N, CA, C and O of each residue as an XYZ file, in Angstrom:
492
protein
N     -11.273    132.664    -68.829
C     -12.078    133.127    -69.930
C     -13.431    132.412    -69.955
O     -14.460    133.042    -70.199
N     -13.433    131.092    -69.702
C     -14.682    130.330    -69.734
C     -15.352    130.256    -68.360
O     -16.573    130.120    -68.269
N     -14.556    130.345    -67.298
C     -15.091    130.155    -65.945
C     -16.152    131.201    -65.643
O     -15.897    132.404    -65.686
N     -17.341    130.713    -65.338
C     -18.457    131.591    -64.989
C     -19.021    132.390    -66.145
O     -19.795    133.322    -65.924
N     -18.656    132.053    -67.369
C     -19.077    132.834    -68.518
C     -19.909    131.973    -69.471
O     -19.368    131.334    -70.374
N     -21.204    131.963    -69.266
C     -22.117    131.146    -70.067
C     -22.068    131.521    -71.542
O     -22.058    130.640    -72.401
N     -22.038    132.803    -71.845
C     -22.058    133.258    -73.236
C     -20.843    132.715    -73.991
O     -20.971    132.211    -75.106
N     -19.677    132.823    -73.378
C     -18.462    132.329    -74.022
C     -18.514    130.820    -74.189
O     -18.115    130.296    -75.229
N     -19.003    130.117    -73.175
C     -19.105    128.656    -73.258
C     -20.032    128.219    -74.381
O     -19.792    127.196    -75.022
N     -21.074    128.974    -74.622
C     -22.015    128.615    -75.686
C     -21.498    128.975    -77.076
O     -22.016    128.482    -78.078
N     -20.492    129.824    -77.141
C     -19.926    130.205    -78.434
C     -18.913    129.190    -78.960
O     -18.563    129.207    -80.140
N     -18.452    128.322    -78.090
C     -17.454    127.352    -78.522
C     -18.077    126.403    -79.553
O     -19.204    125.939    -79.382
N     -17.351    126.133    -80.589
C     -17.835    125.288    -81.688
C     -17.564    123.810    -81.404
O     -16.618    123.477    -80.691
N     -18.390    122.929    -81.960
C     -18.156    121.492    -81.767
C     -16.741    121.059    -82.162
O     -16.133    120.230    -81.485
N     -16.225    121.612    -83.243
C     -14.865    121.259    -83.670
C     -13.834    121.676    -82.626
O     -12.839    120.979    -82.424
N     -14.060    122.792    -81.969
C     -13.151    123.235    -80.916
C     -13.207    122.289    -79.713
O     -12.179    121.987    -79.107
N     -14.399    121.830    -79.376
C     -14.539    120.855    -78.289
C     -13.813    119.568    -78.662
O     -13.116    118.974    -77.838
N     -13.982    119.146    -79.905
C     -13.298    117.937    -80.356
C     -11.783    118.113    -80.285
O     -11.072    117.189    -79.890
N     -11.289    119.276    -80.659
C      -9.850    119.531    -80.588
C      -9.332    119.433    -79.153
O      -8.249    118.897    -78.922
N     -10.094    119.944    -78.195
C      -9.684    119.880    -76.796
C      -9.669    118.431    -76.309
O      -8.743    118.017    -75.613
N     -10.697    117.661    -76.677
C     -10.739    116.240    -76.309
C      -9.554    115.509    -76.938
O      -8.916    114.683    -76.285
N      -9.262    115.808    -78.192
C      -8.120    115.174    -78.866
C      -6.812    115.518    -78.168
O      -5.944    114.658    -78.017
N      -6.667    116.766    -77.742
C      -5.455    117.167    -77.022
C      -5.347    116.454    -75.677
O      -4.260    116.038    -75.276
N      -6.471    116.313    -74.985
C      -6.477    115.593    -73.709
C      -6.064    114.137    -73.922
O      -5.299    113.582    -73.134
N      -6.573    113.523    -74.992
C      -6.238    112.129    -75.294
C      -4.771    111.988    -75.701
O      -4.119    111.001    -75.362
N      -4.270    112.959    -76.415
C      -2.877    112.911    -76.881
C      -1.884    113.111    -75.738
O      -0.879    112.405    -75.656
N      -2.162    114.067    -74.862
C      -1.202    114.419    -73.820
C      -1.456    113.722    -72.487
O      -0.579    113.705    -71.623
N      -2.620    113.158    -72.315
C      -3.003    112.374    -71.144
C      -2.523    113.023    -69.845
O      -2.827    114.186    -69.583
N      -1.773    112.273    -69.031
C      -1.387    112.764    -67.707
C      -0.412    113.943    -67.747
O      -0.172    114.584    -66.723
N       0.142    114.226    -68.910
C       1.060    115.366    -69.016
C       0.316    116.696    -69.033
O       0.920    117.741    -68.792
N      -0.998    116.675    -69.316
C      -1.777    117.912    -69.388
C      -3.223    117.679    -68.930
O      -4.149    117.767    -69.736
N      -3.419    117.382    -67.632
C      -4.783    117.156    -67.137
C      -5.646    118.418    -67.179
O      -6.859    118.357    -66.980
N      -5.022    119.538    -67.434
C      -5.756    120.803    -67.515
C      -6.778    120.805    -68.655
O      -7.773    121.528    -68.597
N      -6.536    120.006    -69.678
C      -7.510    119.919    -70.771
C      -8.834    119.345    -70.258
O      -9.907    119.747    -70.709
N      -8.752    118.406    -69.319
C      -9.970    117.848    -68.731
C     -10.684    118.896    -67.889
O     -11.913    118.964    -67.885
N      -9.910    119.713    -67.175
C     -10.499    120.825    -66.411
C     -11.234    121.779    -67.343
O     -12.340    122.226    -67.039
N     -10.622    122.087    -68.469
C     -11.233    122.992    -69.438
C     -12.555    122.421    -69.952
O     -13.546    123.144    -70.060
N     -12.570    121.146    -70.263
C     -13.807    120.514    -70.725
C     -14.888    120.579    -69.649
O     -16.062    120.797    -69.948
N     -14.486    120.390    -68.410
C     -15.434    120.460    -67.299
C     -16.053    121.851    -67.194
O     -17.255    121.979    -66.964
N     -15.249    122.879    -67.358
C     -15.727    124.263    -67.288
C     -16.665    124.571    -68.447
O     -17.617    125.338    -68.300
N     -16.391    123.970    -69.596
C     -17.235    124.184    -70.777
C     -18.602    123.516    -70.604
O     -19.601    123.999    -71.136
N     -18.646    122.413    -69.866
C     -19.899    121.682    -69.655
C     -20.758    122.327    -68.573
O     -21.980    122.391    -68.707
N     -20.128    122.802    -67.505
C     -20.888    123.364    -66.388
C     -20.315    124.726    -66.018
O     -19.141    124.835    -65.663
N     -21.135    125.754    -66.100
C     -20.698    127.114    -65.812
C     -20.530    127.257    -64.304
O     -21.504    127.219    -63.551
N     -19.276    127.424    -63.872
C     -18.987    127.555    -62.451
C     -19.586    128.834    -61.893
O     -19.710    129.843    -62.587
N     -19.946    128.766    -60.643
C     -20.532    129.928    -59.997
C     -22.033    129.988    -60.174
O     -22.765    130.368    -59.260
N     -22.483    129.611    -61.352
C     -23.915    129.611    -61.634
C     -24.525    128.223    -61.443
O     -25.739    128.088    -61.287
N     -23.676    127.194    -61.457
C     -24.165    125.833    -61.367
C     -24.997    125.437    -62.569
O     -25.795    124.502    -62.505
N     -24.810    126.147    -63.658
C     -25.591    125.950    -64.873
C     -24.914    124.920    -65.770
O     -23.741    125.063    -66.114
N     -25.647    123.897    -66.142
C     -25.105    122.881    -67.031
C     -25.538    123.178    -68.461
O     -26.684    123.549    -68.716
N     -24.613    123.011    -69.375
C     -24.866    123.289    -70.786
C     -24.963    121.960    -71.536
O     -23.949    121.366    -71.903
N     -26.179    121.509    -71.754
C     -26.418    120.186    -72.333
C     -25.806    120.041    -73.721
O     -25.332    118.963    -74.081
N     -25.813    121.099    -74.487
C     -25.225    121.053    -75.832
C     -23.748    120.691    -75.742
O     -23.273    119.792    -76.435
N     -23.033    121.402    -74.880
C     -21.597    121.154    -74.738
C     -21.338    119.773    -74.137
O     -20.401    119.080    -74.534
N     -22.172    119.383    -73.184
C     -22.032    118.076    -72.560
C     -22.185    116.975    -73.605
O     -21.428    116.005    -73.601
N     -23.146    117.119    -74.484
C     -23.375    116.106    -75.523
C     -22.156    115.976    -76.428
O     -21.752    114.866    -76.776
N     -21.574    117.100    -76.807
C     -20.371    117.056    -77.648
C     -19.185    116.473    -76.898
O     -18.445    115.657    -77.447
N     -18.998    116.880    -75.655
C     -17.876    116.356    -74.866
C     -17.990    114.839    -74.758
O     -17.009    114.131    -74.988
N     -19.164    114.331    -74.413
C     -19.328    112.876    -74.272
C     -19.164    112.163    -75.614
O     -18.579    111.082    -75.676
N     -19.670    112.756    -76.668
C     -19.521    112.153    -77.999
C     -18.042    111.978    -78.335
O     -17.619    110.912    -78.781
N     -17.270    113.024    -78.118
C     -15.849    112.976    -78.483
C     -15.033    112.154    -77.487
O     -14.034    111.544    -77.869
N     -15.437    112.129    -76.230
C     -14.761    111.257    -75.260
C     -14.931    109.800    -75.686
O     -13.975    109.025    -75.667
N     -16.137    109.441    -76.064
C     -16.384    108.050    -76.447
C     -15.609    107.677    -77.713
O     -15.221    106.520    -77.874
N     -15.378    108.630    -78.605
C     -14.592    108.351    -79.816
C     -13.123    108.102    -79.487
O     -12.460    107.316    -80.164
N     -12.612    108.768    -78.448
C     -11.207    108.636    -78.050
C     -11.069    107.906    -76.717
O     -10.066    108.064    -76.021
N     -12.073    107.109    -76.362
C     -12.127    106.519    -75.025
C     -10.853    105.758    -74.656
O     -10.335    105.930    -73.553
N     -10.348    104.932    -75.548
C      -9.176    104.105    -75.215
C      -7.970    104.940    -74.817
O      -7.229    104.569    -73.907
N      -7.767    106.065    -75.493
C      -6.633    106.924    -75.155
C      -6.961    107.859    -73.998
O      -6.126    108.083    -73.121
N      -8.161    108.399    -73.994
C      -8.525    109.406    -73.003
C      -8.720    108.790    -71.622
O      -8.280    109.354    -70.620
N      -9.367    107.650    -71.569
C      -9.690    107.018    -70.285
C      -8.762    105.849    -69.989
O      -9.162    104.871    -69.358
N      -7.538    105.955    -70.443
C      -6.583    104.857    -70.274
C      -6.424    104.456    -68.808
O      -6.200    103.281    -68.515
N      -6.536    105.406    -67.886
C      -6.332    105.104    -66.468
C      -7.417    104.184    -65.912
O      -7.192    103.482    -64.926
N      -8.578    104.185    -66.532
C      -9.671    103.348    -66.052
C      -9.525    101.897    -66.494
O     -10.086    100.998    -65.868
N      -8.781    101.665    -67.560
C      -8.635    100.320    -68.117
C      -7.314     99.649    -67.759
O      -6.942     98.644    -68.363
N      -6.619    100.190    -66.799
C      -5.339     99.618    -66.380
C      -5.581     98.437    -65.441
O      -6.640     98.339    -64.821
N      -4.611     97.552    -65.339
C      -4.731     96.458    -64.369
C      -4.883     97.020    -62.949
O      -4.466     98.141    -62.658
N      -5.477     96.228    -62.097
C      -5.769     96.662    -60.725
C      -4.519     97.178    -60.010
O      -4.582     98.182    -59.301
N      -3.406     96.512    -60.188
C      -2.170     96.898    -59.501
C      -1.744     98.319    -59.894
O      -1.319     99.106    -59.048
N      -1.864     98.632    -61.182
C      -1.471     99.969    -61.624
C      -2.438    101.023    -61.111
O      -2.020    102.112    -60.718
N      -3.733    100.704    -61.111
C      -4.722    101.648    -60.570
C      -4.453    101.912    -59.091
O      -4.600    103.041    -58.623
N      -4.061    100.872    -58.355
C      -3.715    101.052    -56.942
C      -2.491    101.946    -56.799
O      -2.433    102.786    -55.902
N      -1.514    101.764    -57.684
C      -0.321    102.622    -57.657
C      -0.691    104.070    -57.950
O      -0.124    104.988    -57.358
N      -1.640    104.280    -58.860
C      -2.113    105.632    -59.159
C      -2.755    106.233    -57.918
O      -2.433    107.356    -57.529
N      -3.661    105.488    -57.298
C      -4.408    106.000    -56.156
C      -3.528    106.265    -54.936
O      -3.845    107.127    -54.117
N      -2.438    105.535    -54.814
C      -1.532    105.750    -53.684
C      -0.420    106.749    -54.019
O       0.415    107.065    -53.172
N      -0.418    107.234    -55.244
C       0.583    108.218    -55.650
C       1.911    107.617    -56.058
O       2.854    108.347    -56.365
N       1.999    106.295    -56.066
C       3.264    105.631    -56.401
C       3.552    105.640    -57.896
O       4.690    105.422    -58.309
N       2.533    105.891    -58.708
C       2.722    105.953    -60.160
C       3.034    107.380    -60.605
O       3.225    107.642    -61.792
N       3.084    108.285    -59.652
C       3.332    109.692    -59.965
C       2.067    110.504    -59.799
O       0.971    110.046    -60.120
N       2.226    111.690    -59.303
C       1.078    112.550    -59.050
C       0.393    113.001    -60.332
O      -0.783    113.363    -60.310
N       1.118    112.984    -61.452
C       0.503    113.375    -62.718
C      -0.610    112.406    -63.111
O      -1.652    112.833    -63.607
N      -0.402    111.110    -62.898
C      -1.455    110.125    -63.189
C      -2.645    110.317    -62.243
O      -3.797    110.216    -62.666
N      -2.368    110.593    -60.975
C      -3.440    110.800    -60.000
C      -4.264    112.030    -60.348
O      -5.493    111.987    -60.299
N      -3.604    113.119    -60.695
C      -4.305    114.346    -61.078
C      -5.176    114.089    -62.314
O      -6.315    114.549    -62.381
N      -4.641    113.363    -63.272
C      -5.403    113.040    -64.480
C      -6.634    112.216    -64.137
O      -7.728    112.496    -64.626
N      -6.460    111.202    -63.297
C      -7.580    110.356    -62.899
C      -8.658    111.171    -62.188
O      -9.845    111.015    -62.478
N      -8.257    112.028    -61.271
C      -9.213    112.867    -60.544
C      -9.965    113.776    -61.505
O     -11.187    113.902    -61.416
N      -9.242    114.410    -62.422
C      -9.885    115.314    -63.388
C     -10.828    114.557    -64.327
O     -11.893    115.061    -64.684
N     -10.433    113.355    -64.721
C     -11.283    112.550    -65.598
C     -12.573    112.152    -64.884
O     -13.661    112.272    -65.447
N     -12.451    111.681    -63.655
C     -13.642    111.285    -62.891
C     -14.538    112.493    -62.642
O     -15.761    112.387    -62.720
N     -13.935    113.638    -62.345
C     -14.717    114.857    -62.134
C     -15.482    115.238    -63.400
O     -16.656    115.600    -63.327
N     -14.830    115.161    -64.551
C     -15.489    115.475    -65.818
C     -16.627    114.496    -66.104
O     -17.722    114.909    -66.485
N     -16.371    113.212    -65.922
C     -17.416    112.216    -66.177
C     -18.586    112.394    -65.208
O     -19.742    112.215    -65.592
N     -18.292    112.743    -63.961
C     -19.361    112.984    -62.985
C     -20.197    114.199    -63.377
O     -21.422    114.179    -63.256
N     -19.541    115.246    -63.843
C     -20.265    116.439    -64.294
C     -21.161    116.093    -65.478
O     -22.316    116.516    -65.531
N     -20.637    115.333    -66.414
C     -21.438    114.943    -67.577
C     -22.584    114.028    -67.166
O     -23.684    114.132    -67.709
N     -22.341    113.143    -66.222
C     -23.403    112.251    -65.758
C     -24.491    113.045    -65.044
O     -25.675    112.731    -65.162
N     -24.086    114.069    -64.306
C     -25.054    114.929    -63.619
C     -25.982    115.588    -64.630
O     -27.189    115.684    -64.406
N     -25.425    116.033    -65.718
C     -26.214    116.681    -66.763
C     -27.082    115.661    -67.479
O     -28.263    115.908    -67.722
N     -26.503    114.519    -67.816
C     -27.233    113.503    -68.577
C     -28.342    112.860    -67.757
O     -29.438    112.620    -68.265
N     -28.061    112.586    -66.505
C     -29.000    111.830    -65.680
C     -29.900    112.736    -64.865
O     -30.940    112.297    -64.373
N     -29.522    113.968    -64.720
C     -30.340    114.908    -63.967
C     -30.054    114.853    -62.483
O     -29.819    113.787    -61.914
N     -30.078    116.009    -61.876
C     -29.884    116.128    -60.439
C     -31.207    115.908    -59.742
O     -32.256    116.300    -60.254
N     -31.168    115.298    -58.601
C     -32.343    115.192    -57.772
C     -33.408    114.242    -58.281
O     -34.569    114.344    -57.883
N     -33.037    113.328    -59.147
C     -34.020    112.377    -59.663
C     -34.212    111.207    -58.710
O     -35.065    110.352    -58.946
N     -33.458    111.161    -57.677
C     -33.572    110.071    -56.733
C     -32.385    109.140    -56.822
O     -31.761    108.983    -57.871
N     -32.097    108.535    -55.704
C     -30.922    107.675    -55.627
C     -31.082    106.405    -56.444
O     -30.084    105.771    -56.785
N     -32.301    106.018    -56.767
C     -32.530    104.772    -57.481
C     -32.383    104.876    -58.989
O     -32.517    103.870    -59.685
N     -32.113    106.054    -59.508
C     -32.004    106.216    -60.954
C     -30.676    105.628    -61.430
O     -29.618    105.944    -60.886
N     -30.741    104.791    -62.426
C     -29.538    104.206    -62.990
C     -29.233    104.946    -64.279
O     -30.099    105.107    -65.138
N     -28.009    105.386    -64.403
C     -27.604    106.112    -65.598
C     -26.407    105.429    -66.211
O     -25.410    105.188    -65.530
N     -26.491    105.118    -67.476
C     -25.363    104.543    -68.193
C     -25.144    105.319    -69.463
O     -26.089    105.777    -70.105
N     -23.882    105.461    -69.817
C     -23.552    106.087    -71.098
C     -22.357    105.447    -71.687
O     -21.919    105.835    -72.770
C-alpha cells in the first residue's frame, strides 16, 4: 500500500507514525516488519524520493522510545556478537538489520546525499 506510493505516504498522520514506532518498540525482534514499514514511509521506493516530513516524525518518535526500540545497539559486546553470528536467533539479526537500514535511510535524508565523504552527521 505504501511502497512506491508518495501520495499515500504523505497522508499518514504523525499520530499514526508514532503508533507504528510504539509497536516496533513494544514487539522488538518479534515484529521487525514495523521497522520496514517506517523505512517505506520515509523513502518512497522505486522513486528514491525521501519524505523529510515523515523522516522528522520517525526520528522524533524513535528518540522518544530509543531505549526500547534500539535495544540491540546498547547490548554488551558479547550479545551483539551473538546477534551478528546468528547465535542469538535470526529474529534479533533481522531486527538489527532493519533498524540499521531505517537509521541509514533517515541519516541519508537528514544529512543529504552527495554532500561529500567529510560531512559529519549526528542525531
